[in-house]
C-alpha positions as CSV (number, residue, x, y, z in Angstrom):
1,M,0.0,0.0,0.0
2,F,2.8,2.5,0.8
3,Y,4.2,2.1,-2.8
4,V,0.8,2.9,-4.2
5,K,0.4,5.9,-1.8
6,A,3.9,7.2,-2.8
7,L,3.1,6.9,-6.5
8,H,-0.2,8.6,-5.9
9,I,1.5,11.6,-4.2
10,I,4.2,11.8,-6.9
11,F,1.6,12.0,-9.7
12,V,-0.5,14.5,-7.7
13,I,2.5,16.7,-7.6
14,T,3.3,16.4,-11.3
15,W,-0.4,16.9,-12.1
16,F,-0.6,20.1,-10.1
17,A,2.7,21.3,-11.6
18,G,1.2,20.8,-15.1
19,L,-2.0,22.5,-14.1
20,F,-0.2,25.5,-12.7
21,Y,2.1,25.8,-15.7
22,I,-0.4,25.2,-18.5
23,V,-2.5,28.1,-17.3
24,R,0.6,30.3,-17.2
25,L,1.1,29.3,-20.8
26,F,-2.5,30.2,-21.5
27,I,-1.9,33.7,-20.0
28,Y,1.2,34.2,-22.2
29,F,-0.6,33.1,-25.3
30,A,-3.5,35.5,-24.5
31,E,-1.1,38.3,-24.1
32,T,0.2,37.8,-27.6
33,A,-3.0,39.3,-28.9
34,D,-1.5,42.7,-28.2
35,K,1.7,42.1,-30.2
36,P,2.4,42.9,-33.8
37,A,1.4,40.2,-36.3
38,I,4.9,38.8,-36.9
39,E,5.8,38.7,-33.2
40,Q,2.3,37.2,-32.4
41,E,2.8,34.4,-35.0
42,I,6.2,33.4,-33.7
43,L,5.2,33.5,-30.0
44,Q,1.9,31.6,-30.6
45,K,3.7,28.9,-32.5
46,Q,6.1,28.4,-29.6
47,Y,3.4,28.5,-26.9
48,K,1.3,26.0,-28.8
49,L,4.3,23.6,-28.9
50,M,5.0,24.1,-25.2
51,Q,1.4,23.6,-24.3
52,R,1.1,20.4,-26.3
53,R,4.2,18.9,-24.8
54,L,3.2,19.9,-21.3
55,W,-0.4,18.8,-21.6
56,Y,0.1,15.4,-23.4
57,I,3.4,14.3,-21.9
58,I,3.1,15.5,-18.2
59,T,-0.3,16.9,-17.2
60,F,-2.8,14.5,-18.7
61,P,-0.9,11.3,-18.0
62,S,-0.3,12.5,-14.4
63,A,-4.1,13.1,-13.9
64,I,-4.8,9.6,-15.1
65,L,-2.1,8.0,-12.9
66,T,-3.3,10.1,-9.9
67,A,-6.8,8.7,-10.4
68,I,-5.6,5.1,-10.9
69,F,-3.4,5.1,-7.8
70,G,-5.9,7.1,-5.7
71,L,-8.8,4.8,-6.5
72,S,-6.7,1.7,-5.9
73,M,-6.0,3.0,-2.4
74,L,-9.8,2.9,-1.6
75,Y,-9.2,-0.8,-1.0
76,W,-7.3,0.0,2.2
77,F,-9.4,2.9,3.4
78,S,-13.0,3.0,4.7
79,L,-15.2,5.7,3.3
80,S,-15.2,8.2,6.1
81,T,-16.6,11.8,5.9
82,W,-13.2,13.4,5.2
83,L,-12.5,10.9,2.4
84,I,-15.9,11.5,0.8
85,V,-15.3,15.3,0.9
86,K,-11.8,14.7,-0.6
87,L,-13.3,12.7,-3.5
88,V,-15.8,15.5,-4.2
89,L,-13.0,18.0,-4.3
90,V,-11.0,15.7,-6.6
91,L,-14.0,15.5,-8.8
92,G,-14.0,19.3,-8.9
93,L,-10.3,19.3,-9.7
94,F,-11.0,17.0,-12.7
95,I,-13.7,19.4,-13.9
96,Y,-11.1,22.1,-13.6
97,H,-8.7,19.9,-15.6
98,F,-11.3,19.4,-18.4
99,I,-12.1,23.1,-18.6
100,C,-8.3,23.7,-19.0
101,H,-8.4,21.1,-21.7
102,R,-11.1,23.0,-23.5
103,I,-9.0,26.2,-23.2
104,F,-6.0,24.3,-24.5
105,L,-7.9,23.1,-27.6
106,Q,-9.1,26.6,-28.3
107,Q,-5.7,28.1,-28.1
108,Q,-4.3,25.3,-30.3
109,K,-6.7,26.7,-32.9
110,S,-5.5,30.2,-32.2
111,I,-8.8,31.1,-30.4
112,I,-8.4,33.5,-27.5
113,K,-11.6,33.6,-25.5
114,Y,-10.2,34.8,-22.1
115,N,-7.9,37.7,-21.4
116,S,-4.9,37.5,-19.2
117,T,-6.6,38.8,-16.1
118,Q,-9.4,36.2,-16.4
119,L,-6.8,33.5,-16.8
120,R,-4.8,34.8,-13.8
121,I,-7.9,34.4,-11.7
122,W,-8.5,30.9,-13.3
123,N,-4.9,30.0,-12.4
124,E,-5.7,30.5,-8.7
125,V,-8.6,28.0,-8.7
126,A,-6.0,25.1,-8.8
127,T,-4.3,26.7,-5.8
128,L,-7.6,26.7,-3.9
129,F,-8.2,23.0,-4.7
130,L,-4.6,22.2,-3.6
131,V,-4.9,24.0,-0.3
132,C,-8.3,22.5,0.4
133,I,-7.3,18.9,-0.4
134,V,-4.1,19.1,1.5
135,F,-5.7,20.5,4.7
136,L,-8.4,17.9,4.4
137,V,-6.1,15.0,4.1
138,V,-3.9,16.2,6.9
139,L,-6.6,17.2,9.4
140,K,-9.3,14.5,8.7
141,N,-11.7,16.1,11.1
142,T,-15.0,17.8,10.5
143,L,-14.5,20.7,12.8
144,D,-11.1,21.3,11.4
145,M,-12.5,21.0,7.9
146,L,-14.9,23.9,8.8
147,W,-12.1,26.0,10.1
148,G,-10.1,25.1,7.0
149,L,-13.1,26.1,4.8
150,L,-13.2,29.5,6.5
151,G,-9.4,29.8,6.0
152,L,-9.9,28.8,2.4
153,I,-12.5,31.6,1.8
154,L,-10.1,34.1,3.4
155,F,-7.3,32.8,1.3
156,G,-9.4,33.2,-1.8
157,V,-10.2,36.8,-0.9
158,V,-6.5,37.5,-0.3
159,L,-5.7,36.0,-3.7
160,M,-8.2,38.1,-5.5
161,L,-6.9,41.3,-3.8
162,A,-3.3,40.2,-4.8
163,I,-4.4,39.7,-8.4
164,R,-5.9,43.2,-8.5
165,L,-2.9,44.8,-6.9
166,Y,-0.6,43.0,-9.4
167,K,-2.7,44.2,-12.3
168,K,-2.4,47.8,-11.1
169,V,1.3,47.5,-10.6
170,R,1.8,45.9,-14.1
171,L,-0.3,48.5,-15.8
172,R,1.6,51.3,-14.0
173,R,4.9,49.8,-15.2
174,Q,3.7,49.5,-18.8
175,Q,2.6,53.2,-18.7
176,E,6.0,54.2,-17.4
177,I,7.8,52.2,-20.1
178,S,5.6,53.7,-22.9
179,K,6.4,57.3,-21.8
């Protein structure tokens, strides 16, 4: 069981690494919309290649292996409240994954439906899943889960404020450069 658990943790880590980085690539791809045509074409071609390699070689296989090793561990664990909540959160993470897949397919066709700010916010959704799942797995207690949920909400508010602050700083820097 410990080998299965270790493999599960390894593929969770690589899956999250892929999810975090793929959305960064989505952001960079979206930001090419403001570039001159030649620069846009070169950058988009490179980002598409990077996205394909990341998505098909690391992220998608890691998601599948995470699910396989995670589900195989159910043999050794009873379905307690914390585990049911974790499985619901993992289901939400898979929904997030498939929405990222849709964005990936759009960008592979040079379709940009979301601006960089929207994608920056979207990038933090994976962080919220990660924080919630880790606290749940470590604490395994309903009262602690409620405190964790409150902390998660506060964490989400802080993330949104940080994103807004970063956008203002970035815009101010761009204005200073263009002067």
